[in-house]
N, C-alpha and C positions, 0 to 999 in steps of 0.2 A: 485681181486685175485681169481684164479680158486679154486673151491671148491675141497677139498680132505679130507678124514677122516683120523684118526689116525696119525695126524702130531706131531712131537716133536718140542717143543718151548724152547729156551734158553733165559734167562733174566739176564742182568748185572745191578744190582740194585745199582748203584754208587751214591755217594753224589752229584756229579756235573752233571753226565749224565746217562741217561737210555738208554740201548741198548737192542734191541729185535731181536733174530735170529729165523728164521722159517726154518725147514728142508726143503731143495730142493729150497728154495726161497732166502736165504741169510740173511744178516741184513737189516731188513725192516724199523727199527726205530733207530736213533741215535741222540738224542736231549737232552737239558737240564733237569734234573730231577725237573721241576718246574711246579706247577699247579696254575691256576688262578679260584678262586671260587667266585659265585655271593652270597654275604653275606645274602641277603633277602631270596633267594630260596634254597641256598646250591647247586645250580646246578654248573657243570664244565663250565667255560667260554672257557677256553684253556688250553693246556698242552704243554710242550716242548718249541720250538723256539717262538712260538706265546706268551706263558706265559712269556718268558724271556724278551720279548720286553717291557712288562708292569711293570717289576720289578723297583720299585722306581718311577713310573709314573702314579700309580693309584689314583682314588678318593676313598672316604669312602664306596662305594657301592660294591667294588671289593677288595678281598684279594689275594695277590701273596704269595705263601708258597713253602718251600722246605721241603718235608716230611722226608728226610735224612739229618740230621745235624751232623757233626763231626764224621760220620762213625756209627752213632747209629740212630734207628728209633725214629723220633720226633713225628709222628702221622701215626699210622698204618692204620687208615681210609682213610687218603689222598693217602697213597701208594695203597691201594686198588682201590681208584678212578682213579688214574694215570694208573694203569694196565688195569682196566676195559675200560677206555677211549681209550687207545692205541690199545688193543687187539680187541676191538670192531670194531674200525677203520680198523685194518688189516684184520680181519676175517668176516667184514661185519656182525657183531653180531652173527656169527655162531660159538660160542666158543665150541660147541660140537664137532667141528672137530680137536680139540686139545686132543691128547692122553696122552701126557707126558709133564711136565712143570718142567724145572730145573732153580732154581733161585739161582745166585751167590751173596754172602752176605760178608760184611766185617768179618774179623776173630774174632773181639773182641765183637760182639753182644751177649747178654745173651741167655741162653737156653730157657727162656720164649719168648724173641723175635724171636728165631728161630722157635719155636712152632707156634707163631702167623703168621709168614711168611707161613709155611706149610698150617695152617688153612685157611689162605688167598686164597691159591690155590685151597683148597677144596670148599671154599665159591664161587669161579667163576665156580665151577662144574668140576674141573680137579683133579679127585681123586689121580692120579699118579703124585703128585708133590714132588719133591726132592730139597734139597739146598746143596750147596757146597760153600767152602771158595774161596774167590776171589783170594787169593794169589796162590793157587793151579792151578786155572783155568789160571791165568796170565802166569805162568810158561809153562803149556802145550801150551798156545796160542802162546807163544814165541819160541816154538820148543824145549824145554827141555823135555827128557825122565824121567819124575818124578819116573816111576815105577822101574828104575835101582837102584841096591844096591850101591848108591853113593850119597854123599851129595851135594845139591845145595842150594844156598841162593838167595831169591828174595826180592828186596825192591821196594814196590808199592807206588809211592808218588801220591796220588790222589787229590781229592777236600777237603774232610773232614779229612782224616787221612793219616799218612804214616805208612804202615804196613811192618813188617819185618818177613820172613819166612824162616826156614831151612826144606828143604824137602828131604825125601829119602823113597824108596819103596812105593811110591804112597801116602804117607801120610805127613802131616805138624808135623814135630818132635818137633819143637819149634816156636812159633810165639810171636811177641810183636807188640804193636800198640801205636801211639801217635797222639793226636789231633792237629799236627802241619803239615799243608799241604797248598794246593793252596788257600782255603778260608781264612786261617790264615795269608798267605803272603800278601793277598788283605787288610786284616784289618790293618796289620802292614804298608802298604803303605799309607793307609788313615790316620793313626795316625801320620806318618812321614810328610806327606803334610800339615796336619793340624798344627802340632807343628813348622815345619821349614818354611812353606811358608804362614802360617795363612790362609789356603784355605780349605774349607769343599768340599770333592769331594764323589761321590757315588760309589757302588760296581763295577758297569760296567766299570767306568773310571779307578778305581784301577786296575782291571783285564787287561785293555788295556796297561796301564803303565807297569804292570808286564810282560806282553808278549812282549812289545816293547823294554824294557830296561834291563831285567834281565840277570845276569851273575853271576857266583860263583868265577871262577878263570880265569887266562890267560887274554889275551888282552881285553880291554873293547870293547863291541859291537860298530861297526862304520858303516857308510854308504859305498857305493861303491867307493866313493872318498877317504875313510880313515878318514873322519871327525867324531868326537864323536857324537853318537845319542842324541838327545834330543826330549822331548815329550811336547806338549802344553796341559796342564791339565786345563780343564775348570770347574769352580765350583762357590762356594759363598764366598765372602770375610767375614772372621769372625769379622772383625772390622767394616766395613761399611754395610755389609749385602747384598752388590750389586754383580752382577755377574762379575767374573774376571778370568784371566787365569794366570798360572804360568809355568815357564819352568823348567822341571826336567832332570837331566842328568844321565848317566849310573853308574857313581861313587856312587852317593848317594843311588841308588836302590840296588847296590851290598852291600854296607854296611848295609842296612836293611835286605837283604836276609841272609847275613853271620851271623847276629844276630838270625834270625829265625832258621838257621840250627844247631845252638849249641845244642838245645835239642835232635834233630835228631841224631847228631854225638853221643851223650851220650848214646841213646838207641842202636845205632849201636854197640857200643863197648861192652855194657852190654850183647847184643845178642850173639856176638862172644865169649864173656867170657863164656857164659852158654851153647855153643854148646859142644856136646859130642865129645871127642878127635879124634875119627876116622873120624866123619864127617867134624870136623875142618881141619883135614888133606886133606880131598877131596877138600876143597874150595881153597886151594893153586893153584890147576889146574883149578877147574870149576868156581871159582871166584864168583863175584856177578851180578845178573842180575836186571838192572833197568827197572821199567816200570810204567805207569801212565803218566798223562798229565804234570806234573811237572818234569818228568825225561828228558824232552827236554830243561830245562834251560841249557844255554851254560856254559860248565866248570864243569858240575855236576860229570861226569865221573871221571875226574882228581881228584876233591874234595874228593869223596869217596875212590879212589884208594890210595890217600896220607894217609888217616886215617886207612884204613884196611890193606895196604900194600899187597893186593892181586889184581889179575885183576878185572876189572869192565867192564861190557858190557851193551850196550843199547839195549833194545828190538826194533826189526824192526818195531813193530806194537804196540807202547806204548799206544795208545789210544783205541785200539780194542783188546788188548791181552786177556782180560778177556772173551769177547764174542767169540773169536776165540777158546779159551779153552773149553768154554761151548759147542761149535759145536763138538768138538773132544769128550768130555764127553758123549754127547747125543748118539754117535755112539757106545759106549762101551757096553759090557755085564756086568751082575752083578758080574762076576768073578773078575773084576778089579774096579768096581765102587760101593761105598757104600755111602748112604746118611748120613747126620749128625744126623737127628732125627729117 
């Protein structure tokens, strides 16, 4: 990468994926928020896609970890290692060329964690480090004018959490979060396969099942010829202990997901009930914006529309909405932008 000083950098510190945007260069990193560490030396073996390939397949000399768990920081030191590794790679160890660092974080992390994130930036030698809520960035990245005197609602269904936000005049008026999202869905698929099919599968297989068969309402997913989709899940038989496969169908995965969405539904209703009346009135027109990886589940728009009885829209960039919003925030003046800490 060509050396240039005074660059602005945006980071989407997600539970599932880490995205890094560099001013004038675009999004240069978009990979899983996973790190592999050599237990003996403490050195980083790999980060992102390469580390994800090792998940569930390592020996006792290598540890694969996710430093963001359920929308909270499980290990600040590992987050530092991931950022240092990726930024070093992008900037060829010339971190002095970074003038400003904006890190987008989940809404519900504590003030102590927020301060730790800012200190992390300072520790990398970037004194101008600011943080912002992902829900705000996702709205901006999806094209919403959050600075208008008008209420907007965003539901961000990511890997660790489902976040709900009511925004107006450039700020989050009301936010709620629940640790029921992509990772939880995967665990429920694992439990279902174990209980119903007596087969033990791993996280990667569960995610593939979710992506292939998931739906919430409407016609069940089918192939081009209209036949119901099935998935061959490979794993270990719980009785014999031997490798085996089981065939899963769309109907059983829909049932699993509908059960998962019950607590999400409850938080949605609670958020709407607590929304100030004038902003609630705005939602009749502005509706709800869905973003995040799991907003792509077929039938999800209709599912939420039936609950809330207001329009529901899908972000055109559900996977990159936060980093796209980061990009816009980095171009703002202090007149419009204030950091959290």
